[in-house]
N, C-alpha and C positions, 0 to 999 in steps of 0.2 A: 242551561236553559233559556238564557237572554237570546243567542242565535238562533233557537228555535223559534221563540216567541219574533223577533225582527224579520225573519225568513217567510214567516206566516205571514208578517203586517206587509213587507213588500211585495210577496204574491199577491194578495187580497188587491193592493194596488192596481197592480197591471192589469188582473181582468178586470175590475171596475172599469179602470181606462179603456180596454178592448172593448169591454162592452157598452161603453157611452159613446164610442165611434159614428158619427152619421154617415148614411150614406154619401159618395162622393160628389154627387150632386143634390143639394136638398130640395128643387124645386126648379119648375119649367115654364116657362110662360112664355106665347106668342104675343109680339107687339111690332106692328109697324112691318110685317114681314118679317122679321128677325126671331131667332129664336133665344130667351135668356136662358141662362142657367146661373143658380144660385149657389156658389161651392165657398161658402165661410170656412177659415182657415183657422182652425184651434191654434191660440195661444195661451198657455199658462190655463188661468181661469176665465179666460175669454174669448171671441169668436173674433177674428177680423173677417168685416165686409171683404169679398170678394165673389168673382164671376166670371161670366163668360158671355160675348153677345156672336151671333155665329149667324150666314147667312149661307142660302144655297144646300145642296145636299150632295150627300155620301164624298166622293174626289172632290167636288166642285165644291165643298163649303171652305167658307172662309171664318177665321175663329178671332176674335180679339179679347184678350184675358185682361180684365182692371184687378188691381188690389186697392184699399181704400187705408186709410191713415184711420177710419173710425172704426169702433170695437163693440161689441154688446158680450155683456154675461150672457142673456138667453139663445142658444143655437137658434130658436123658431125667432126672434125678433133680427138676430144677423141672417138668417135667410130673407126674412121680407125685405131687409134694408137692403140688401143684395141686390132684389129683382127693383126696388127704387132707383138705386146709383145708376142702373143697367138702363131704366126707363130716361133716367135725365140721360145718361148718355148718347143714347140714341137719339134725344131730342135736341141734343146742343149740335151733335157731329155729326148724325146720319150715314151716308155713303161715305163719307170723308175719313172714317173708321177704317176702311180696306183701301184707301187710296194707294197704298204702298204695294200691297198684295197683288199677285198676279190675276 
């Protein structure tokens, strides 16, 4: 009886975690000729601020990925903060982000 109870509880946790899984890219935004993509990373009860900054198209696209130490409890807050950090990175570094890229 206890085994059934624990299996049922464990199964419900797995389903709810899968249902809560957000899309890979939470939001996209164009900023100063760059495409900003918010991709927060789930860590326990928190969302780590992360994203990508891209320029160019198709095969010529260059991408810079960033992961910050900042975390948020709410997914939507993490998406917003990821876009804010991406804008800050573009303002501070601009084309130097892709200096090592071909």
